[in-house]
C-alpha positions as CSV (number, residue, x, y, z in Angstrom):
1,M,-14.2,87.5,-6.3
2,S,-10.6,88.5,-6.9
3,E,-8.3,91.0,-5.3
4,N,-5.5,92.7,-7.3
5,D,-3.5,95.5,-5.7
6,D,-6.5,96.6,-3.5
7,I,-8.9,96.5,-6.5
8,Y,-11.7,94.1,-6.0
9,E,-13.7,92.7,-8.8
10,C,-16.2,89.8,-8.8
11,Q,-16.3,87.6,-11.8
12,G,-19.9,86.6,-11.1
13,V,-23.1,88.1,-12.5
14,S,-24.7,91.0,-10.7
15,I,-28.5,91.1,-11.2
16,E,-30.3,94.5,-11.0
17,H,-33.9,94.3,-10.0
18,V,-36.6,96.8,-11.1
19,D,-36.6,98.4,-7.6
20,G,-32.9,99.1,-7.9
21,F,-31.8,96.3,-5.5
22,T,-28.8,94.4,-6.8
23,E,-27.5,90.9,-6.0
24,C,-24.7,88.7,-7.1
25,M,-25.2,85.1,-8.2
26,D,-22.4,84.2,-5.8
27,F,-24.0,84.2,-2.4
28,T,-20.7,84.9,-0.7
29,C,-20.1,88.1,-2.6
30,D,-20.9,91.5,-1.0
31,L,-19.3,93.8,-3.5
32,P,-21.4,96.6,-5.1
33,H,-23.0,96.2,-8.6
34,E,-20.4,98.3,-10.4
35,L,-17.6,96.0,-9.2
36,H,-18.9,93.0,-11.1
37,S,-17.6,91.8,-14.5
38,F,-21.1,91.0,-15.7
39,H,-24.3,93.0,-15.2
40,V,-27.9,91.8,-16.1
41,A,-31.3,93.4,-15.5
42,C,-33.8,91.0,-14.0
43,T,-36.2,91.8,-16.8
44,E,-33.8,89.9,-19.2
45,L,-33.9,86.7,-17.2
46,S,-35.8,83.7,-18.4
47,P,-38.0,82.8,-16.7
48,L,-38.8,86.4,-15.7
49,C,-37.9,87.5,-12.2
50,P,-41.0,87.6,-9.9
51,C,-40.3,91.2,-9.1
52,V,-41.1,92.4,-12.7
53,P,-44.5,94.0,-12.8
54,E,-46.8,92.9,-15.5
55,E,-46.6,96.3,-17.3
56,H,-42.9,95.7,-18.0
57,V,-43.4,92.2,-19.6
58,P,-43.0,92.4,-23.4
59,P,-46.3,91.9,-25.2
60,A,-45.2,88.7,-26.9
61,L,-44.6,87.1,-23.6
62,L,-48.0,88.1,-22.3
63,I,-49.7,86.5,-25.4
64,A,-47.7,83.3,-25.0
65,A,-48.4,82.9,-21.3
């Protein structure tokens, strides 16, 4: 996380979960999702995040599993 003239920005990755909860990969960061340099949805992670319901899993992944 960096501070520049009272503007805060985290250089870490903020993950947005399917329920709207967000978390930074840096466990010391408490900044909101929009103040991160990088955003990723948990549905894009590999392996998939445990919070992703089966109906959101792409069909190709269901067949391979």
